[in-house]
C-alpha positions in Angstrom: 113.0 67.9 92.7 111.5 67.1 96.2 108.4 68.9 96.8 109.0 71.8 99.5 108.4 71.0 103.1 105.7 73.4 104.6 106.3 74.7 107.9 103.8 76.2 110.1 103.8 80.0 110.5 105.0 81.3 113.8 104.2 84.9 115.2 107.5 85.8 116.2 109.0 85.7 112.7 106.3 88.1 111.6 108.2 91.5 111.7 104.7 93.4 112.0 104.8 92.5 115.5 108.3 93.4 115.9 107.6 97.0 114.6 104.5 97.2 116.6 106.6 96.2 119.7 109.2 98.7 118.8 106.7 101.5 118.3 104.9 100.8 121.6 108.1 100.8 123.3 108.9 104.2 121.9 105.6 105.6 122.6 106.0 104.4 126.5 109.6 106.0 126.6 108.2 109.2 125.0 105.4 109.3 127.4 107.7 109.2 130.5 110.7 110.8 129.2 109.1 113.7 127.0 108.3 113.9 123.4 111.7 115.2 122.5 113.5 111.7 123.1 111.4 110.3 120.2 111.6 113.3 118.0 113.6 112.9 114.9 116.6 115.3 114.3 115.4 118.3 112.4 111.7 117.4 113.0 109.3 120.4 113.4 108.2 120.2 116.9 104.3 119.2 117.2 102.1 117.9 119.8 100.8 114.6 120.2 103.8 112.5 118.8 103.6 110.0 121.6 99.9 109.1 120.2 101.1 108.9 116.6 103.6 106.1 117.5 100.6 104.5 119.5 98.6 104.8 116.3 101.4 103.4 114.2 101.9 100.5 116.9 98.2 99.7 116.4 98.2 99.7 112.7 101.3 97.4 112.6 99.6 95.2 115.4 96.5 94.8 113.0 98.7 94.2 110.0 100.4 91.6 111.8 97.3 89.7 112.9 96.0 90.0 109.5 99.0 88.6 107.8 99.5 85.7 110.3 95.8 84.8 109.7 96.4 84.7 106.0 99.6 82.7 106.5 97.9 80.2 108.7 95.1 79.7 106.2 97.6 79.1 103.3 99.6 76.8 105.5 96.4 74.8 106.3 95.1 74.8 102.6 98.6 73.5 101.5 98.9 70.7 104.0 95.4 69.5 103.4 96.2 68.7 99.8 99.0 66.5 100.8 
């Protein structure tokens, strides 16, 4: 069996960045249209829902950066051995 060809990781394939973008977009939508547009059906009304979405986007963005850096490091280590 031939060894697997390594492909350099790219950011747009990392779903953490996609989720961060979606959370930021929902937060902006909620900021301008009101929090009721992003509230889940049946969710108890609470203040600061937009900022919870922003915080979730920040967490996802940080996870994306960390996981992408680890993927780049693993790629570098695997390609140096060849």
